[in-house]
N, C-alpha and C positions, 0 to 999 in steps of 0.2 A: 597251664601256661608254659611249663617247661618243655612241653611237646610241640609248641607252636614256634614258628620262626621269630627270632628276636625283633625283627623290624615291625612285625605285626602288633606287638605289645605297645609300641610307641606311635602307631599309625591311627590317627583320629580322622574320621570323615565328618567334615563340617556339615551342618544341616543346610538345606537349600532355603534361602530366605523367601518368605511369602510376599504377596503383593501388598503395596502400601494402600491400595484401594479396597475397601470392603463393599462388595456388591450386595445390595439389598435383595431379599427373597422376592421372587416374582410370582404372580398368580399361576402362571403356567410356564413350562419350559418353552423357549422360542429359539429360532435360528436366525442369525443375522443374514439379511438378503445380500446376495452377491454383488449387485450393483451399488448397494449402500457401502459395502466394504471397499469396493473399487474407488468410489468417490473420496472416501475418507483417506485412503492410502495415497491418493493422488494429490492430496492437499496436506502433506506432512510438514511439520515445523521442526527445524533443526537446532534452534536455540542460538544461532549465531548473531553477531552484533547488529546487522542491518535488518533482521527479521522482526516483524511487529507481532507481539503476542496477542494484542487486542484484535487485530485483523484476523489472526488465526482462530480465536474463539468465535468471532462473528461468522466466519465462513464455516467452521465446524458445526455450529448450531443451525445455520441455514441448511446444511446437508442433512443433519439429523431430522429437522422438521419436515423434510421431504418424504420421510418414511414413517409409517405407523405400524405398531406391533400390538395386536389385540391382547388386552388384559395385562399389558406391560407398561409400567410407568416410564415416562420420558427420562426421568432421572436415572433409572437403571440402565437404559440404553446408552445414555451419555457416559456414564461411569465405565461401562464395558468397552465402548468404542474409542474413548479419548486416548488411551495408551497407544492405540494403533495409528493415531494421527501424529505421533512423535517419532523422531529419528535422531541419530547422532547425539549431540550434547544434551538435547532435551529428553531423549529416552533414558540416557544415563542418569540424569537428575531424578527422574521418576523412580527408576529401579533402585536408587540409593536411599530413598525415603524409608523410614522405619515401617515395619509391617503393621497394617491396620490403622494407620494414622489419618486416613481420609475415609469418611463415611457418607458425605453428601457432595452433590455437584458444586454447591457454593464453596465448600472447603477446598475442593480440587481447583476450581477457577481462581480462588484467592491465592492459593499456594503457587499456582502456575504464574499468575501475573506478578506476584511479589518477587519471584525468582528472576523472571525475564524482562520485567519493567520496573526495576528497583528505583528508590527515591533519587539516587545519584543520577540516573539516566533522565528522570523527569526534570530534575533541577537543571541539567545541561541543556535539554531541549527548550525549557522555558527561558533560560538565559539567552539562547540563540534567537528566540522570538523577540525578546526585549531589545536585543542589540541589532535588530534587522536593519539592513542598509541595501539600497539598490545597487546592483552590479553595474560595472561600466558597460555601456552599450546595451543594457537591458531595458526593454520597453516597459511602459507602465503596465500593460496587460500581463506580460511575463512576470513582472515583479509581484503583482497581486496574486497571480496563480501560485507563485512560489510561497508567498506568505500563507495562503490557505492550506497548502500542503504541509507546511511547518506546523500549523495549528492542528491539523488532523493527526499528525504523528505525536503531538504532545497531549495525550489523553488526560482529561481532567484538569486542563489549565485554568478553567474558571475565569478567563479574561472576558470582561464585558465587551459588547460590540463597540462602545465608545473608546475603550482603551485600545482595542485592536486597530481602530481607525487612526488614532493619534500616533501609535507606535509606527504604523505603516507610513503615514504622511511625513513624519519627522525623519524617517529613514530614506526618503526620496531625495534625489538631487534637486537643486533649486529650479532648474529648467522644468523638470517633471512636476514639481509643486505648482509652478505657474500654469502648466497645462491643466492641472486639476482645478485650479482657481478659475481659469477661464471657462472650463466645462461647468463649473458650479455657478457661474455668473456672479462671482464675488469671492470671498474667502471660503475655501473649502471646509475648514473646520468650524465655520459658523452654521453649517448644516447640522441637522439632527443626526445621530448615529444611523438611524434607519435610512434617511435620505442619502447620506454619504455612502453607506454600504451599497444601496441600490444603484447609485451613480457609477460606482466601480464595477458592479456586476453588469450594468448596461454596456459599458465600454468594452468589457470582455466579450459579451455576446455579439456586439457589433463587429468586433474584429474577427471572431470565429466565423460569423456568417459571411463576412467579406472574403475571408480565406477560402471558405467552402465554395462560394460563387466563382472565385477565380479559377479554382480547379475544374469546375464544370463547364466553363466557357470554352467554346470551340477556338482552336488556334487560328489567329489571323495572319500568321506568317506566310509569306509567299513560298510556294514550293521551290525546292532547289532544282536548278537546271542540271540535266545530265551532261557528262563530259563531252558527248558528241554535239549537243546543242551549243555548248560554250565554244567549241572549236569552229562551228559554222558561223556563229556571230562574229568571232574574231576575224575570220577570213573576209566576211562581207564588209566589216568595218574598215579593214585595210584596203579593200578594192573600191570602196564607195566613191572616192574622188574621181576615179577613172570613168565611172558611169555617168557622172554629171555632164550635161550638154555644154 
């Protein structure tokens, strides 16, 4: 020790941490297909506030199901590929997990959702749904589409169709409520949840179909006159009285 530099005696090289994911043994070694890797990396999750972890899981599984590896369980492929689908804060989260803490896909999915869709976020989204109100100058169709988007983002809300209809109706303006009552041929909330839901869906489809037809109709506007034609018309108009007998 006395023959070594003094700094070397105090210099400790920390071990490189291992992966939090334990990959199960596979029947045969296999290589990830290039286009599979490209699709996964093209759908990366960064862990920021407005990104949806449930949608990421759904898209990730959809991509994985497109590829089959002989004698290799789907779970092994998912565990190997999922870290490549993460970037920024999400990748940092996975790298900081203790080594060997995840052994199955279900454990990985649960840990991922728990981190990026925490109970506090769920409570906030559910509260926003319960406090739904129609925006000023927002049409009935746009309000309903917005409500459905809020429901999709609040995974596991467990609201019944009847509760959704009542929350939506009471959040509408009085004028829009009357429109719904007229469309229902009476009191809208007297309908069954299925009838009320279908009525709203039908109005949305009708508006979307109408908008589509308007875009495809040929224009009926008269063609604009060229500057030369306009000048000729003005001259003739000015001289017209002189031509009269």
